[in-house]
DOMAR-452667 format. One line per field, with one value per residue (C-alpha): x, y, z; residue number from 1. Coordinates in steps of 0.5 Angstrom, whole numbers, always signed. Layout:
BEGIN
east <- X|...
north <- Y|...
up <- Z|...
marza <- NUM|...
This chain:
BEGIN
east <- +4|+0|+3|-1|-2|-2|-2|-10|-7|-2|-8|-12|-11|-7|-2|-2|+4|+8|+2|+2|+10|+11|+3|+7|+14|+11|+7|+15|+18|+19|+14|+19|+18|+14|+20|+21|+13|+12|+4|+3|-2|-6|-5|-8|-11|-3|+0|+3|+8|+11|+12|+17|+19|+27|+28|+35|+37|+42|+41|+48|+46|+40|+40|+35|+35|+29|+31|+26|+20|+23|+23|+28|+30|+35|+38|+45|+47|+54|+57|+59|+65|+61|+59|+52|+48|+41|+36|+31|+32|+24|+28|+30|+36|+38|+39|+33|+32|+25|+23|+16|+14|+13|+8|+8|+11|+11|+17|+20|+21|+23|+26|+26|+28|+24|+23|+25|+21|+24|+17|+19|+14|+12|+8|+5|+7|+2|+6|+1|+2|-1|-6|-13|-16|-22|-23|-28|-31|-29|-22|-16|-11|-5|-5|+0
north <- +61|+63|+62|+59|+60|+53|+56|+55|+48|+48|+51|+48|+40|+37|+31|+34|+38|+33|+33|+40|+41|+36|+40|+46|+43|+41|+47|+50|+45|+47|+43|+36|+36|+30|+27|+21|+19|+14|+10|+9|+3|+0|-5|-9|-6|-4|-6|+0|-1|+5|+4|+9|+10|+9|+7|+8|+7|+0|-2|+0|+8|+9|+8|+8|+11|+11|+16|+20|+17|+20|+16|+17|+15|+18|+15|+18|+16|+14|+19|+15|+17|+15|+20|+19|+24|+23|+24|+25|+25|+22|+17|+23|+19|+25|+25|+26|+25|+24|+24|+21|+23|+16|+16|+13|+5|+4|-2|-1|-10|-9|-7|-9|-7|-10|-8|-1|+1|+0|-3|-1|-5|-2|-3|-1|-5|-2|-5|-8|-2|+2|-2|-1|-5|-5|-4|-8|-2|-4|-6|-3|-2|-1|-7|-12
up <- -2|+4|+11|+16|+22|+27|+34|+35|+34|+40|+45|+44|+43|+48|+47|+39|+38|+34|+29|+29|+29|+22|+19|+20|+17|+11|+9|+9|+5|-2|-8|-10|-17|-21|-24|-23|-23|-18|-15|-8|-8|-2|-2|+5|+11|+14|+7|+2|-5|-8|-14|-18|-26|-26|-34|-35|-28|-24|-18|-16|-18|-14|-7|+0|+6|+12|+18|+22|+18|+12|+7|+2|-5|-10|-17|-18|-25|-27|-32|-38|-43|-50|-53|-55|-61|-60|-65|-60|-53|-49|-44|-38|-35|-29|-23|-18|-11|-7|+0|+3|+10|+13|+18|+26|+26|+18|+16|+10|+9|+2|-5|-11|-19|-24|-32|-30|-24|-17|-13|-5|+1|+7|+13|+19|+24|+31|+38|+43|+47|+42|+40|+42|+49|+53|+60|+64|+69|+76|+75|+77|+72|+76|+81|+78
marza <- 1|2|3|4|5|6|7|8|9|10|11|12|13|14|15|16|17|18|19|20|21|22|23|24|25|26|27|28|29|30|31|32|33|34|35|36|37|38|39|40|41|42|43|44|45|46|47|48|49|50|51|52|53|54|55|56|57|58|59|60|61|62|63|64|65|66|67|68|69|70|71|72|73|74|75|76|77|78|79|80|81|82|83|84|85|86|87|88|89|90|91|92|93|94|95|96|97|98|99|100|101|102|103|104|105|106|107|108|109|110|111|112|113|114|115|116|117|118|119|120|121|122|123|124|125|126|127|128|129|130|131|132|133|134|135|136|137|138|139|140|141|142|143|144
């Protein structure tokens, strides 16, 4: 893997150092495994859904955490004492950890497990202060 030199971004773009830091961190992260498979859907202008195929996992074996714009989904299969003999084992049922980087102001609304699929609903909620606004020419924004 080649390293990217992001120093020109730090020199050229004022206020974008957070973005450059995120790109730098992403380039250092190891590639995530392909298990479990997932979809990311755009449901509306600011609504999203992540669907993960978690066949064989019970609700109690799955955990979802959000911390500092990172959504982490973890599956820990509980070992059972019963001995099973498989003629073919195509359902993995192995432990996993998958991380998703969330954009600024993206909130996790809910999670639901149905028919072996974990659905996580997300929405981008932009605060009023961050929304675009029209500035009238000749207006003084500093006056109360």
